[in-house]
N, C-alpha and C positions, 0 to 999 in steps of 0.2 A: 504493500500500500504506500509506503513512504521510502523513497530512495535516499541513499547517503548523498548529501550535497554540501559543498563548502559554504562557509558563512558568507564569503564574498559573492558567490553566485546567487545565494538566496537573497541577499540585500539588493543586488542588481535587479533581480526579478521583481521584488516588491516595489522598488523605486520606479521601474519601468511600468508596473501596473498603475501606480499613482499618476504618473505622467499620462498614461493612456486614459485614465478616468478623467483627469483634468481637461484633456483636449476633446474627448469624444462626447462628454455629457453636454457641455454648452453647444457643441455642434448639433447634437441630436435635438436639443430644445429649440435651437434656431431653425432646424429643418422642419420640425413639427411645432410651429408657433401656436400659442394659445388660440383655441378655436378650431384648430385643425387636427387635434390629437385623436379624436374619435367622434363619431356621430351618435354613438349609443352610450359611451362611458363619460362620466363627468370629467371636467378638465383636471381637477385636483387629483382624481384617481389616476388619470393618465400620466400626469407629471410624477406622482408618487411611484407608479409602476415603472416608469422610465428610470428613475433614480435607483430603485431597488434592483431592477434588472441590470443596470450598469454596475452596481456594487458587486453583485454576484458574478457577472461575467468578467469584470476586471479582476476581481478577487481570484477567480479561477486561473487567470493568467499568472498571478503572483505565485501560485503553488503548482504551476504547470510542470516544472521539472522536478519539484520535490515529491509530488504525489499526483501523477498523471491521471490515475483512475478517479480520485476524489475531484480533481479539477474538471474532468469530463462530466461528472454527475452534477457539480455546482453550475457548470455552464448550461446544462439541460434545465436545471431549476430556474436560472435566469431567463432562458428562452420561454419557458412556460409562463413565468410572471409577466413577461413582455406581451405575450399573446393574450393573457387574461386581462390585461389592461387595455386591450383593444388597439395595440400598437403594431404597425407593420414593420418592415425592415428599417433599421436605424443605423447610424454610424457606429453606435456602441457594439454592434454585432461583429465588428472587426476583431474584437477580443475572442470571439468564438473560433475564428480562424487560427489564432495562436494556440488555443487549447487543443484543437484537432492536430496541429503540427506536433505539439508536445506529446499527445497520446501515441502518435505513430513513431516518434523518434525515441522516446524514453520509457514508454509504457511497457508493462508486462505483455505476454502473448494475448491474454484476454482483453486487456485494455487496448492493445493494438487493433484487434479485430472489432472491438466495440467502437473504436473511432471510425473505422471504415463503415460499419453499419450506421453509425450516427450521421455520417455524411449523406448516405442514401435516404435514410428515414427522415432526417432533418430537412433534406431538400424536398421530399414529397410533402411533409407537413407544412413547410413554408409555402409551397405552391398551392396546396389546398386552402390554407388560411388566406392567402392573397386573392385567390380566385373566387372563393365563395363567401368571404366576410364583407360586411358593409355594402352588400348588394351592388358591387362594382360592375358585375356583368349581367344585371337584370335587364331583360328585354332583348338580349342578343340570342342568336341561335345556339342550339346544342353543339353543333360542329365547331362554331367559333369559340365556345366556352372550353370544349375539350382541347382544341388546338392551343388556346391560351394556357390552359393548365399544363399541357405537355411541354410547351416552350418554357414556361416559368419553372417547372420541375427540372428540366434539363439544365437551365442556367443556374438554378439553386444548387443542384448536385455538383455541377462543375465548379461553382464557387467554393463549396464546402470540401469537395474532394481534392482540389488543387493543393491546399496546404497539407492535407493528409499525405498526398503523394510526395510532397517535399520532405515531410518528416520521415516517410519511409526511405527516401534516398539517404537522408542523414543517418538513419538507423543502419543501413547497409555500410556506410562509411565507418561508423563506429565498430561494427562487427568485423570489418576488414582490418581495422587497426588492432583490435584484440587478437584476431587470428595471426596478423603479422608479428605482433609482440610475442605471442606464444611460439610461433615458428622460430623467431630469433632466439628466444630462450632455449628452445629445443636444440637449435644448431650450436649455441654456446655450450650447452651441456654435453652434446656429442663431441664437440671439439675438445672440451676438458677431459672427457673420458678417453678419447684417443690419445691425448697428451699424457695422461696417467699411464695408459698401456705402453706408450713409447718409452716413458721414463723407466717403468718396471722392466721392459725388455732390454733397454740399453744397460741399466744397472746390473741386470743378471748377466748379460753378455760380457760386460767389462770386468765385473768383480768375481763372478763364480769361477771362471777359468783360472784366474790368478790365484784365488784361494785354494782351488783344488791342487794346483802345482805346489803351493806353499805347504799344504798339509802333507802331501806325498813326500816332499823333501824333508820336512820336519821329522816325520816318522822314520825315514831312512837315516837321517843324521843321529837320531836318538839311539837307534839300534847299532849304528856303526861307531858311536863315540868311544866305546870301551876298547874295541879291537882295532879299529882303523881310524885314528884321529884325522888323518889327511882326508879321508872320505867325508868325515863330518865337516871339516873346514870347507871342502868343496861344496857340500850341500848347503851350508850356511851362506856361501857366496851366491849360490843360485837363488836361495830364498831372498836375499837382499836385492838382487837384480830384478827378480819377479815382482817384489813389493814396490820397487821404484817404478817399474813399468806400469803396474796397476795404479799407482798414485798419479802418474802422468795421464793415464786413460780417464781416471775419475775427474781430474782437473779439466780435461778436454770436454767431458760430458757436462760438467757444471757450466763451462763457457757456453755450450750449446743451449743449455736450459735458460741461461740469462738472455740469450739472443734468439737465434733461429736454428732449426735442426741442421741446415746446410752450412752454417758457419763453422770454421775450423776444419782441420784435416780429418779425413776418414780413412780407416784401413782399406788397403787395396790388395790385389793378389800378389803384389810385390812384397807385402809384409808376411806372406805365408811362411817363408823360410824361418823368420824369427819365431813364428808360432810353433813350427815343427821343432825348433831347437828347444823351446820351453817344454814341449811334450817329452822330448828325449831326456831332458834333465830330470823329469818326473818319473823316469823308468819305463816309459812306453816308447817303442820304436815305430814311427810312422813309415810305412812303405808306400811311396807315392808313385802313381802312374798317371801321366798326362798324355792322352792320345785321343784325338789329335790335339795339337797345340792351338792356342787362340789365333784365328786368322788375322786379327788386328787388335785394336784397342777396345776392349769391351766397355760398355757404359759404366759409369761410376757406381750407379745403384746396384748393378749386377755384381761388380767386384766386391762391394760391401756385403751383399747378401751371401756370396760364396764364402767370404772370410768368416762372417758371423756363424753361418751354418757349420762350417768346419770347426770353428772354435768350440761351439757347444757340443758337437758330436765327439770331439776329442776330449772335452771335459768329462762327458759321460763315460768315455772309455777309461779315463784315469780313475774315476770314482767308482764305477760299477764293473769294469772289466776285470778279467782274471790275469791281467798283465801280459807281457809279451808284445807282439806286434799288432799294429792297426793298419789294415789295408785301405788306402785312399785312392779313388779313381776319379779323375777329371777328364771329361770329354767335351772339348769345345767344338761343337758342331756349328754349321753355318747359321742355323736359326735358334739354337738353344745351347745351354751348357748343362751337362748332367754331372751331378755330384753323388758319389757313393762312398760310404764309410762302413767298414766291417770290422768288428772286434769280437774276440771270444769272451764269453761270460761264463761264470760259474753255473753249475747245474741248478743250484737252489737260489740263484740271484735273480731278483726281479728288477728289470731294467726299464727305465722310461715309463713310470706309472702314468696313467692317463691324466692325472691332475698335476703332473710336474710342470714347473715353469719353463724348463729347458725345451721340451718338445713343443709346447705352445709357442714359445718364442721362435723356434726354428720354422714352424708352419707359418707364423705371421710374417717372418722374413721372406719366405717364398711367395706368399700371397701378395705382399706389398709390391712385388715386381711382376705379378701376373703368373707366377709359377705354381708348382704343387710340390708337396713333400710327403713321403711315406716313411714311417719309422716303426719297425716291428722286430720281434725276436723270431729267428728262423733256426731251429735246432739249438746248437750251442753258440750261435752267433747273434749279435744284434746288428741290424742293418738299417742304415739311414740312406734313403735315396731321394734326391731332389732333381727336378727338371725346371730350369729357369729360362724363359725366352730372352734372347739377346737382340733380335732384329738385326738391323744394319750395323756394321762396325766400321770404325775408321782405321785406315792403314797406320801401322805403328811408325812408319817412316815420317809421318807428319808431326810426330811429337817433338816438342822442343828439347 
């Protein structure tokens, strides 16, 4: 019944209604000068009815946005008072147009349709009142009376329906704004969710691999400390080097988070040798086969995806594998690159649980570049296979 409305808007509506009353009442009194108010109603009754009708109709304008349904009912009451006083159309009826606009623009669904019905019913009642009151068409033929009634009804409905249509248009604008704001909020929420996923994926890729190497080296150093101090010293050196590399990667990641994802250097296939060296230091020997070789310079996004997928697959091999060698195959075909990583696992070892962040991250890396990834256990091996489209490549000779 009552809509939330700011105090400023309510004050403006009330002031506007007072101004409307102050302008339209004298105009209506001048339009219907004493002696012309009605042929059947006393002059005092006519003037009193005009003032009361003006108060009701202008008052309805004052609460049009605050309570459109109540305003529509009050406007109807003013119109009935006006007809009861024997008054025809007056300048004060301009206020009714504002109420119909408010009903269409801000009313509930019921008030909205009530405003439309009021436009038609009000037009018919006005035409009936004008046509058959005060004997204005006495002595004319039936056909002329009907024609006059139809014409007046059409004009009345058009006059009352026009502001309702205007309010309907504004209602659509308001709904479009609400829908647009909701869409904007949804897009922002989606962007934030994608950013959180990217942060989680990058943190996992950067930190998990280095921590896996550090844990493996720490365990080896602890066991070798008593019998082979030199091996422990070498392991500690590897731990220090890996930790520094991880710290550098984290700093690069933080730089990207402060700016944009594309800022700062990203790992490429040229950095794979360093990755393989870290894996060897952790006690796992990568056996790498590249056939065929890249026909040119692969896109940067593909190189990053290949690096991150291999990094996570090798991290899983260090953490869940049974040790020994890991077979890596890279096939740089004209339209795609295929990546396959195989490592032996213990019989009772569960590798790559469905809820693991690593497998999710690898699949997301592949999907981001339009590729696919499959990771599954086959017998005593865990196999990761990815196919990434590369499209056209640039000749390596063109590099600086």
